[in-house]
C-alpha positions as CSV (number, residue, x, y, z in Angstrom):
1,M,105.8,134.1,57.9
2,R,105.9,133.1,61.9
3,I,107.0,129.8,62.5
4,I,105.3,128.2,65.6
5,P,107.7,125.6,67.4
6,I,106.1,122.2,68.0
7,L,107.2,120.1,71.0
8,L,106.7,116.3,70.1
9,L,106.1,114.3,73.4
10,A,105.9,110.8,73.6
11,A,102.4,110.2,75.9
12,C,103.5,106.9,77.1
13,S,106.1,105.6,74.6
14,A,108.0,102.3,74.7
15,G,109.9,101.3,77.8
16,A,113.4,101.4,78.5
17,A,116.0,99.5,76.3
18,A,118.2,96.9,77.8
19,P,121.5,98.7,79.0
20,S,124.7,97.1,77.5
21,A,125.7,95.7,80.8
22,R,123.1,94.0,83.0
23,P,121.9,96.2,86.0
24,S,122.8,95.0,89.4
25,Q,119.2,94.6,90.8
26,A,117.4,93.1,87.8
27,P,117.3,89.3,88.0
28,A,118.5,87.0,85.2
29,G,116.4,86.9,82.2
30,F,114.9,90.2,83.0
31,W,115.5,92.2,79.7
32,E,114.6,89.1,77.7
33,H,111.2,89.5,78.9
34,W,110.6,93.2,80.1
35,G,113.0,94.8,77.3
36,D,110.5,94.2,74.4
37,G,108.9,97.7,74.7
38,Q,105.4,96.5,75.9
39,A,103.8,96.8,79.2
40,E,102.0,94.1,81.3
41,L,98.5,95.4,82.0
42,A,96.7,93.2,84.7
43,G,92.8,93.8,85.9
44,Y,91.8,93.0,89.3
45,T,88.4,92.8,91.2
46,L,88.9,95.1,94.0
47,T,87.2,95.3,97.7
48,I,88.2,98.1,99.8
49,P,87.4,99.6,103.0
50,R,86.0,103.3,103.1
51,Y,83.9,105.1,105.6
52,G,83.7,101.7,107.8
53,E,82.1,99.8,104.8
54,I,83.6,97.4,102.2
55,R,83.3,98.9,99.0
56,T,83.8,96.9,95.5
57,G,85.5,98.3,92.3
58,E,88.1,97.5,89.9
59,A,91.8,97.8,89.8
60,V,94.3,97.8,86.8
61,L,98.2,97.5,87.3
62,V,100.4,98.4,84.5
63,F,103.9,97.1,84.8
64,V,106.6,98.5,82.3
65,T,110.3,99.3,82.0
66,E,111.2,102.8,81.3
67,S,114.6,105.3,81.6
68,L,114.2,108.1,84.3
69,D,116.3,111.2,84.4
70,P,118.3,110.9,87.8
71,K,118.3,114.6,88.3
72,T,114.8,115.6,87.3
73,L,113.2,112.0,88.3
74,V,110.9,112.3,85.3
75,K,111.0,110.4,81.8
76,P,112.9,112.0,78.9
77,N,111.0,112.8,76.0
78,V,114.0,111.6,73.8
79,P,116.5,108.7,74.8
80,R,119.6,110.1,76.1
81,D,122.8,109.0,78.1
82,G,122.9,109.1,81.8
83,T,119.3,107.9,82.4
84,I,118.6,105.2,84.9
85,P,116.6,102.0,83.8
86,V,113.6,101.4,86.1
87,I,110.7,99.2,86.4
88,K,107.4,101.3,87.0
89,L,104.0,100.4,88.5
90,N,100.9,102.6,87.6
91,D,98.4,101.2,90.2
92,T,94.7,102.7,89.6
93,R,91.6,102.0,91.6
94,D,88.2,102.9,90.8
95,F,85.1,102.3,93.3
96,Q,81.9,104.0,94.5
97,T,80.8,105.2,98.1
98,G,77.2,105.7,97.8
99,V,76.5,108.0,94.8
100,Y,79.9,109.2,94.0
101,D,83.3,107.8,92.8
102,Y,86.7,107.5,94.1
103,N,89.4,107.1,91.4
104,L,92.9,106.4,92.8
105,M,96.5,106.2,91.2
106,T,99.9,105.4,92.5
107,S,102.9,105.4,90.4
108,A,106.1,103.7,91.9
109,F,109.4,103.9,90.0
110,V,112.1,101.3,91.0
111,P,115.5,101.5,89.7
112,L,117.2,98.7,88.2
113,D,120.8,99.9,88.3
114,G,121.5,99.5,92.2
115,S,121.3,103.3,92.6
116,Q,118.9,102.7,95.6
117,P,118.9,99.9,98.1
118,R,116.5,96.9,97.1
119,G,113.0,97.9,98.4
120,V,113.3,101.7,97.8
121,P,111.7,103.5,95.0
122,T,113.4,106.6,93.4
123,K,110.0,108.2,93.2
124,V,106.3,107.6,94.3
125,S,103.5,109.7,93.3
126,F,99.9,109.2,94.7
127,S,96.6,111.0,93.8
128,S,93.0,110.6,94.7
129,Q,89.9,112.1,93.1
130,E,86.6,111.8,94.3
131,W,83.5,114.5,94.2
132,C,84.6,116.5,97.3
133,G,88.0,117.1,96.0
134,H,91.5,115.7,95.5
135,V,94.8,115.2,97.0
136,Y,98.5,114.5,95.7
137,D,101.4,113.1,97.3
138,Q,104.8,112.6,96.1
139,L,108.0,110.9,97.6
140,T,111.2,111.3,95.9
141,V,114.3,109.4,97.2
142,Q,117.8,111.3,96.8
143,G,120.9,111.4,99.1
144,G,119.8,109.0,101.7
145,A,116.5,111.0,102.4
146,I,113.1,111.1,101.3
147,Q,111.4,114.2,100.1
148,H,107.7,114.5,100.9
149,T,105.4,117.0,99.3
150,W,101.6,117.2,99.4
151,H,98.7,119.0,98.2
152,S,94.9,118.5,99.6
153,Y,91.6,120.2,99.7
154,F,91.3,119.3,103.6
155,E,92.1,122.1,105.9
156,G,95.1,121.7,107.7
157,E,96.6,119.4,105.0
158,G,96.6,121.9,102.2
159,D,100.3,122.3,100.8
160,G,103.3,121.0,102.8
161,S,106.6,119.4,102.6
162,E,109.0,117.4,105.0
163,R,112.6,115.8,104.7
164,L,112.7,112.1,106.2
165,D,115.9,110.1,106.6
166,L,115.9,107.0,105.1
167,P,116.6,104.1,107.6
168,K,118.6,100.9,107.0
169,G,116.2,98.2,105.9
170,A,113.8,100.7,104.6
171,V,111.0,99.5,102.2
172,L,108.2,101.9,100.8
173,G,104.7,100.0,100.6
174,D,103.9,101.8,97.4
175,A,106.5,99.5,95.7
176,A,105.4,96.0,97.4
177,A,103.7,94.9,94.2
178,I,106.9,95.2,92.3
179,L,109.2,93.9,94.9
180,A,106.8,91.1,95.7
181,R,107.4,89.6,92.3
182,D,111.3,90.0,92.7
183,L,111.3,92.4,89.4
184,A,114.4,94.2,91.1
185,G,116.0,91.0,92.4
186,E,115.1,88.6,95.0
187,W,113.2,90.4,98.1
188,V,113.3,87.6,100.5
189,K,114.1,83.7,100.1
190,P,111.4,81.1,100.4
191,G,111.0,80.0,103.9
192,E,113.0,83.1,105.4
193,S,112.0,86.2,107.2
194,R,113.8,89.2,108.1
195,E,113.2,92.7,109.9
196,I,112.5,95.9,107.9
197,R,111.7,99.3,108.4
198,W,108.3,99.8,106.6
199,F,106.7,102.8,105.1
200,P,102.9,102.6,104.9
201,R,101.5,102.8,101.5
202,T,100.4,106.4,100.5
203,Q,96.8,105.4,99.9
204,T,96.5,104.0,103.7
205,T,98.0,107.1,105.3
206,R,95.9,109.4,103.2
207,F,92.7,107.6,104.1
208,R,93.6,107.8,107.7
209,H,94.7,111.4,107.7
210,E,98.1,110.7,109.1
211,P,101.7,111.4,108.3
212,G,103.6,108.5,106.7
213,R,106.4,106.9,109.2
214,F,108.6,104.2,109.1
215,V,107.8,101.3,111.5
216,D,109.3,98.2,112.6
217,A,108.0,95.3,110.6
218,T,108.8,91.6,109.6
219,L,109.0,90.5,105.8
220,S,108.3,87.0,105.1
221,R,107.9,84.6,102.3
222,E,106.2,81.0,102.6
223,A,108.1,77.9,101.7
224,D,105.6,76.1,100.3
225,T,103.4,76.7,97.3
226,R,99.6,77.0,97.4
227,E,97.0,76.5,95.0
228,I,94.3,79.7,94.9
229,T,91.2,80.4,92.6
230,V,90.6,83.9,91.3
231,P,88.5,85.1,88.4
232,A,91.3,84.6,86.0
233,G,91.7,80.7,86.8
234,T,93.3,78.5,89.2
235,F,97.2,79.4,89.9
236,E,99.9,78.1,92.0
237,V,101.2,80.9,93.9
238,R,103.9,81.6,96.9
239,R,102.8,84.2,99.6
240,T,105.0,87.0,100.7
241,T,103.9,88.9,103.8
242,V,104.5,91.9,105.6
243,T,103.6,92.4,109.4
244,A,103.6,96.0,110.6
245,G,102.1,95.9,114.1
246,E,98.5,95.3,113.4
247,E,98.8,95.8,109.7
248,V,99.3,92.7,107.7
249,G,99.7,92.8,103.8
250,S,100.2,89.7,101.6
251,W,101.1,89.1,97.9
252,D,100.3,85.9,96.2
253,I,102.8,85.5,93.3
254,E,102.5,83.1,90.4
255,V,104.9,80.4,90.4
256,A,105.5,80.1,86.8
257,P,106.9,83.0,84.9
258,P,106.2,85.7,84.3
259,H,105.3,85.4,88.2
260,R,102.3,87.6,87.7
261,L,100.7,89.4,91.0
262,V,97.5,86.8,91.4
263,A,96.0,88.2,94.6
264,W,96.8,90.7,97.4
265,S,95.0,91.5,100.6
266,F,95.6,93.6,103.7
267,S,94.1,93.0,107.4
268,D,91.5,95.9,107.0
269,G,89.5,94.1,104.3
270,E,91.2,95.3,101.2
271,R,91.7,92.6,98.5
272,G,92.5,92.2,94.9
273,E,92.0,89.3,92.7
274,L,93.1,88.8,89.1
275,T,90.7,88.8,86.3
276,G,93.0,88.8,83.3
277,S,96.1,90.2,81.8
278,A,98.0,91.0,78.7
279,R,101.2,92.5,77.2
280,M,100.7,95.4,74.9
281,P,101.7,98.9,73.9
282,Y,98.6,100.4,75.5
283,W,99.6,103.7,74.7
284,Q,98.7,103.1,71.1
285,T,95.4,101.3,71.4
286,H,93.2,104.5,72.1
287,D,91.1,104.3,68.7
288,E,87.5,103.7,68.7
289,G,86.7,100.1,68.7
290,Q,90.0,99.2,70.9
291,E,88.1,99.4,74.2
292,Q,87.2,95.9,73.3
293,L,90.8,95.0,74.5
294,R,89.7,95.5,78.0
295,T,88.0,91.9,77.9
296,R,91.4,90.5,77.8
297,L,91.9,91.9,81.3
298,G,88.8,90.7,82.7
299,L,87.2,94.2,82.5
300,G,83.9,95.3,81.2
301,V,83.5,97.5,78.4
302,R,82.2,101.0,79.1
303,P,79.8,102.4,76.9
304,N,80.8,105.5,74.9
305,L,79.1,108.7,75.6
306,P,76.6,110.1,73.1
307,P,78.3,112.5,70.7
308,P,78.0,116.6,71.7
309,G,74.7,117.7,70.4
310,S,72.7,114.7,70.5
311,A,69.6,114.1,72.3
312,V,70.1,112.5,75.9
313,E,66.9,111.2,77.5
314,N,66.5,112.7,81.3
């Protein structure tokens, strides 16, 4: 009898367990909240510029702890020694341009064990899918350098790679939503500012068809809090801002724990506003009927497609 080996894959299994010694970059009390094996899901209204017009859509940001293999920079299927704890952000964005959709996703993995300078993720991946084609970018940080690879359907951008030196004071924009929440330790103190070397978000460089390069920037955090109202309600927040030439990005962070990202904006007109959030092991909520959980995030429930073979009205 032929025996067929079966590989058991943990699709989006529980996050990293708290290590025995507190990671050097995780703030006090971090693992009491983030080490429970659940993810924080947050829904947002999204306005985003594309083709010279402001589009509307929705975004979902997923924050969760995981273990990462420091050599392969992927999540092990089975827990083992030698992995590093990270806080991961999956940032998904869906919007329409005319008749067709855009679907974006950025994943950023920020280590919590001090293996990278604060502000530097170990890995970033970005993909954009729309009806003309798709593109994919990946940044990995090892040995004081960034290895950047990309693939695209655009002529002249098809397949390529480059190696970039990691400067002192580097901050990768794709990790900003993690850093602004101080999930990897205090990014900047209230009322203070400092000079950084800013690497623009991959979404920005891809939309502009420009290579990502470090630029001089200023990171600042307001001393005073402010009150803002978004679809999820009214919140007391403190704003953190990055000014990189003409590009200005800001993140409004809830003052009360768990310090959610309530809103963000960029000077090109992009803005996200919180519609709702929940903590759950979402990878287990894939059964028929569980789509109703989207309402906890302030998101609409999408209708199911008709079963195969059923009549569809033209």
